[in-house]
C-alpha positions as CSV (number, residue, x, y, z in Angstrom):
1,M,127.9,33.5,137.0
2,K,124.1,32.7,136.4
3,A,125.4,28.7,136.0
4,H,126.6,28.7,139.3
5,L,123.4,30.5,140.6
6,I,121.3,27.9,138.9
7,A,123.1,24.8,140.2
8,A,123.1,26.3,143.7
9,G,119.6,26.6,143.4
10,I,118.9,23.3,142.2
11,L,121.1,21.9,145.0
12,T,119.1,24.1,147.4
13,A,115.9,22.8,145.9
14,T,117.0,19.0,146.4
15,T,118.1,19.5,149.6
16,A,114.6,21.0,150.9
17,V,112.7,18.4,149.0
18,A,114.8,15.5,150.9
19,Q,114.3,17.0,154.1
20,T,110.7,17.7,153.7
21,E,109.5,14.3,151.9
22,T,108.1,12.3,154.4
23,L,109.7,8.4,155.1
24,T,106.8,6.3,155.2
25,V,107.3,3.1,157.6
26,Y,105.6,0.1,157.8
27,A,105.7,-1.5,161.4
28,P,104.0,-3.7,163.3
29,D,101.6,-2.1,166.0
30,Y,103.5,-3.3,169.1
31,F,106.9,-1.4,167.3
32,T,104.4,2.0,166.9
33,S,102.6,2.0,170.1
34,E,103.2,4.6,172.9
35,W,105.2,2.1,175.0
36,G,107.1,0.7,171.7
37,P,110.6,1.7,170.2
38,G,108.6,3.6,167.6
39,P,107.9,7.1,169.0
40,T,111.6,7.4,170.5
41,I,113.2,6.0,166.9
42,E,111.0,8.8,165.2
43,A,111.8,11.8,167.1
44,A,115.6,10.6,167.1
45,F,115.7,10.3,163.2
46,E,113.5,13.5,162.4
47,E,116.1,15.4,164.6
48,S,118.9,13.7,163.0
49,C,117.7,14.1,159.6
50,G,116.1,17.2,159.7
51,C,113.0,15.4,157.7
52,E,109.3,14.0,158.7
53,M,108.6,10.2,159.0
54,E,105.6,8.5,159.6
55,F,105.0,4.9,161.1
56,L,102.2,3.0,159.4
57,P,101.0,0.3,161.8
58,G,99.6,-3.6,160.6
59,D,100.7,-6.7,158.7
60,L,104.0,-6.0,157.2
61,L,104.5,-8.8,154.2
62,P,100.7,-9.6,153.1
63,R,100.2,-5.6,153.1
64,I,103.3,-5.0,151.0
65,M,102.9,-8.2,148.6
66,L,99.1,-6.9,147.9
67,E,100.1,-3.5,147.0
68,G,103.0,-4.4,144.7
69,Q,105.0,-1.5,143.1
70,N,102.5,0.8,144.7
71,T,103.4,0.5,148.2
72,R,103.6,3.5,150.1
73,A,106.4,2.3,152.1
74,D,109.8,3.4,152.1
75,I,110.8,1.2,154.8
76,V,109.4,-1.6,156.5
77,I,110.6,-2.8,159.6
78,G,109.7,-5.7,162.0
79,L,110.1,-8.8,159.7
80,N,111.9,-12.0,160.8
81,T,114.1,-14.4,159.3
82,D,111.3,-17.2,158.7
83,V,109.5,-14.9,155.9
84,T,112.5,-13.4,154.4
85,A,112.2,-15.7,151.5
86,K,109.0,-14.9,150.3
87,A,109.6,-11.4,151.0
88,R,112.7,-11.7,148.9
89,S,110.8,-13.5,145.9
90,T,108.7,-10.5,145.7
91,G,111.4,-8.2,144.2
92,L,109.7,-5.5,146.4
93,F,113.2,-5.1,148.8
94,A,116.7,-3.2,147.8
95,P,120.0,-4.0,149.0
96,H,120.3,-2.0,152.7
97,G,124.1,-0.9,151.9
98,Q,125.0,-1.3,155.6
99,D,128.2,-3.1,156.8
100,N,127.7,-6.1,158.3
101,G,130.6,-6.3,160.4
102,Q,129.0,-3.7,162.4
103,L,126.4,-6.3,164.1
104,E,126.8,-8.1,167.3
105,L,125.1,-11.3,166.6
106,P,125.2,-15.1,168.0
107,I,125.7,-16.0,164.1
108,E,127.3,-14.7,161.3
109,W,125.2,-12.4,159.3
110,T,125.6,-11.9,155.4
111,D,122.4,-11.0,153.7
112,D,122.6,-7.7,152.2
113,T,118.8,-6.9,152.0
114,F,117.4,-7.6,155.2
115,L,119.3,-6.0,158.0
116,P,118.7,-6.9,162.0
117,F,117.7,-4.2,164.2
118,D,117.2,-6.6,167.2
119,W,117.2,-10.3,168.3
120,A,116.7,-13.0,171.3
121,Y,116.4,-16.5,171.8
122,V,112.6,-18.0,171.4
123,S,112.1,-19.5,175.0
124,F,109.5,-20.6,177.7
125,I,109.2,-18.0,180.4
126,Y,108.2,-19.6,183.4
127,D,106.7,-18.1,187.2
128,A,109.2,-19.3,189.8
129,T,106.8,-19.1,192.3
130,K,104.7,-22.1,190.3
131,I,107.6,-24.1,188.9
132,E,110.1,-24.7,191.4
133,S,112.4,-27.1,188.9
134,P,112.0,-25.5,185.5
135,P,112.5,-27.8,182.4
136,A,116.4,-27.5,181.2
137,S,115.8,-29.3,177.8
138,F,113.0,-30.2,175.5
139,E,113.2,-33.6,176.7
140,A,112.4,-32.4,180.4
141,L,109.8,-30.2,178.7
142,R,107.9,-33.0,177.2
143,T,107.6,-34.9,180.5
144,M,107.0,-32.3,183.1
145,P,104.0,-32.9,185.1
146,V,100.7,-32.4,183.0
147,D,99.0,-29.7,185.3
148,Q,102.2,-27.5,184.6
149,K,100.9,-26.2,181.5
150,A,102.3,-23.7,178.9
151,V,100.5,-21.2,176.8
152,I,102.1,-21.2,173.0
153,Q,101.2,-19.4,170.2
154,D,99.9,-20.7,166.6
155,P,102.4,-21.0,163.8
156,R,100.2,-20.2,161.3
157,S,99.4,-16.7,162.6
158,S,102.2,-15.7,164.9
159,I,105.7,-15.6,164.3
160,S,107.0,-16.9,167.7
161,G,105.0,-19.7,167.3
162,L,106.4,-20.3,163.7
163,A,110.1,-20.0,165.6
164,L,109.0,-22.8,167.8
165,V,107.8,-25.2,165.3
166,L,111.1,-24.8,163.6
167,W,112.8,-24.8,166.6
168,V,111.5,-28.3,167.3
169,K,112.0,-29.7,163.8
170,A,115.6,-28.2,164.1
171,V,116.3,-30.4,167.3
172,Y,114.0,-33.6,166.8
173,G,113.7,-33.7,163.0
174,D,111.6,-36.6,162.0
175,Q,111.0,-37.1,165.5
176,A,109.2,-33.8,165.9
177,E,105.6,-35.5,165.4
178,A,106.3,-37.6,168.2
179,F,107.3,-34.4,170.4
180,W,104.2,-32.6,169.8
181,R,102.0,-35.4,171.0
182,D,103.8,-35.7,174.2
183,M,103.5,-32.2,174.6
184,A,100.0,-31.9,173.7
185,P,98.3,-32.6,176.9
186,R,100.8,-29.9,178.6
187,I,99.5,-27.1,176.2
188,L,96.9,-25.2,178.2
189,T,95.8,-23.4,174.8
190,V,97.5,-22.0,171.5
191,T,96.8,-18.4,170.8
192,K,96.7,-16.2,167.8
193,G,99.5,-13.8,169.1
194,W,102.3,-13.1,171.4
195,S,100.2,-10.6,173.3
196,E,97.1,-12.8,174.0
197,A,99.7,-16.0,175.2
198,Y,101.9,-13.5,177.4
199,G,98.7,-12.3,178.8
200,L,97.2,-15.1,180.0
201,F,100.4,-15.8,181.5
202,T,100.9,-12.6,183.4
203,D,97.2,-13.3,184.5
204,G,98.2,-16.6,186.1
205,E,96.1,-18.5,183.7
206,A,99.1,-20.7,182.9
207,P,102.8,-20.8,184.9
208,M,104.7,-21.1,181.5
209,V,104.4,-19.2,178.2
210,L,106.1,-19.2,175.0
211,S,108.2,-15.7,174.6
212,Y,111.5,-15.1,174.8
213,N,114.6,-15.0,177.1
214,T,115.0,-11.4,177.3
215,S,111.3,-11.0,178.3
216,P,111.9,-11.2,182.2
217,A,114.0,-7.5,182.0
218,Y,110.5,-6.0,181.5
219,H,109.5,-7.5,184.6
220,I,112.8,-6.6,186.7
221,A,112.8,-3.3,185.3
222,F,109.5,-2.0,185.6
223,E,108.1,-3.9,188.3
224,E,110.9,-5.5,190.7
225,D,109.8,-9.0,190.2
226,D,112.3,-11.7,189.3
227,T,110.2,-14.0,189.3
228,K,109.4,-14.5,185.2
229,R,112.6,-16.4,184.2
230,A,113.7,-18.0,180.5
231,A,113.9,-21.8,180.8
232,I,117.5,-22.4,179.3
233,F,117.3,-25.6,177.1
234,E,120.6,-27.8,176.9
235,E,120.1,-28.4,173.1
236,G,120.3,-24.4,172.4
237,H,117.9,-21.9,171.2
238,Y,116.0,-20.6,168.4
239,G,117.5,-17.0,167.5
240,F,114.9,-14.5,166.6
241,F,115.9,-11.8,164.6
242,E,113.7,-8.8,163.7
243,L,114.7,-6.9,160.2
244,V,114.4,-3.9,158.8
245,A,114.6,-3.2,155.1
246,K,114.2,-0.7,152.3
247,T,111.7,-1.0,149.5
248,S,112.7,-1.4,146.0
249,T,110.1,1.3,144.7
250,T,111.2,4.3,147.0
251,D,112.7,7.2,145.7
252,N,113.0,8.8,148.9
253,P,116.7,9.9,150.1
254,N,115.7,9.5,153.5
255,A,115.5,5.8,153.0
256,D,119.2,5.4,153.1
257,K,119.6,7.6,156.1
258,F,117.4,5.5,157.8
259,M,119.0,2.5,157.0
260,E,122.4,3.7,158.3
261,F,120.5,5.3,161.4
262,V,119.4,1.9,162.0
263,L,122.9,0.9,163.5
264,S,123.6,4.4,165.4
265,D,124.0,4.3,169.2
266,A,120.7,6.5,168.9
267,F,118.5,4.0,167.5
268,Q,120.5,0.8,169.1
269,S,120.1,2.3,172.9
270,A,116.4,3.0,172.0
271,I,115.9,-1.2,171.6
272,P,116.3,-2.9,175.1
273,M,114.1,-1.0,177.4
274,T,111.7,-0.2,174.9
275,N,111.3,-3.3,172.3
276,F,112.6,-5.6,175.6
277,S,115.3,-7.4,172.7
278,Y,119.0,-7.0,172.6
279,P,119.9,-4.4,170.1
280,S,121.9,-5.8,167.0
281,A,124.7,-3.6,166.9
282,Q,125.9,-3.3,170.4
283,G,127.5,-6.0,172.5
284,P,126.8,-7.0,176.2
285,S,128.9,-4.2,177.5
286,E,126.5,-1.8,175.9
287,W,123.1,-3.3,177.2
288,P,121.7,-2.1,180.3
289,E,122.5,-4.1,183.3
290,V,119.2,-6.0,183.3
291,F,120.0,-7.6,180.0
292,A,123.5,-8.4,180.7
293,N,122.5,-10.3,183.6
294,L,120.0,-12.4,181.8
295,P,120.3,-16.0,181.5
296,A,121.0,-17.6,177.6
297,P,122.0,-20.8,176.1
298,D,125.2,-21.6,175.3
299,K,124.1,-22.2,171.6
300,A,122.3,-20.3,168.9
301,I,120.0,-22.5,166.5
302,F,119.6,-20.9,163.4
303,M,117.9,-22.1,159.9
304,G,118.6,-19.7,157.2
305,E,116.0,-18.5,155.0
306,D,116.2,-21.5,152.3
307,E,115.8,-24.3,154.8
308,A,113.2,-22.3,156.6
309,E,111.4,-22.3,153.7
310,A,111.8,-25.9,152.8
311,I,110.4,-27.3,156.1
312,R,108.0,-24.9,157.1
313,A,104.9,-26.8,155.9
314,E,106.2,-29.9,157.0
315,A,106.8,-28.6,160.6
316,I,103.5,-26.8,160.9
317,E,101.6,-29.9,159.7
318,E,103.2,-32.3,162.3
319,W,102.3,-29.6,165.0
320,R,98.6,-29.9,163.6
321,R,98.1,-33.5,163.6
322,A,99.7,-34.0,167.0
323,L,97.9,-31.5,168.9
324,S,94.2,-32.1,167.0
325,Q,94.0,-35.9,167.9
């Protein structure tokens, strides 16, 4: 009898610890902002698990690499496929334990460590009041009138900027630097990050900006403005996948619960109208109408992490040389 009581007491105590131990999640600033998906996801997860979670915004991979085995993170959300090789090499991430078959992506996903929570196609967004004939290919982009300039992001500091140089490298190979030489006069400026670049575009400083094909959904849904549109290229577009992973150092039982929660309708339904991306585990029939109606390319271009890591330095250096001339 006493043994049963002791066992019951231990079980109750263990459950109480699991419920009260705070789940610490490292996330980008945009994710945790009041208009980002963080607040909605935090409230939904806390309700489902009866626990507490805390977002700590800021840099992701540099931070966790600096902290190493002493990291506070149980979960890291907001990485992307162009940095997973470096992230994986740290040994600081554990298998996600989820069924990749639940994912609705334009590519087959086989990674058992990094789990996509959303995705979009890297795209040039243009203002239809200023550009009547948008480029339908990279070849058209590199020869467009020089007064129709674009704002792009620096691949050394921006994940979207890095995605662009990898996209160009995938399309042009050894001729990528020649593309950038032709493109240079058509670039208004290079910003450190996406927010600054997109702000210049919406302020009217440039008629085109590097972003994602899902970006116009914001303008349509919240501003009733359909003049911000994605230029769809015949070569195909680089697929951009945002990822979540569990740290290998965590012993918080709610970490596994969160990884499972990522693929739930509660999480996935929060993504489109707060992060303005496609949810990773819902198909077009489940998207808000504004997303289902967005133009999209016929072909997804994607580099595995080993390929991306192998050409990253060369692609960035070709871009740097061409734009510094």
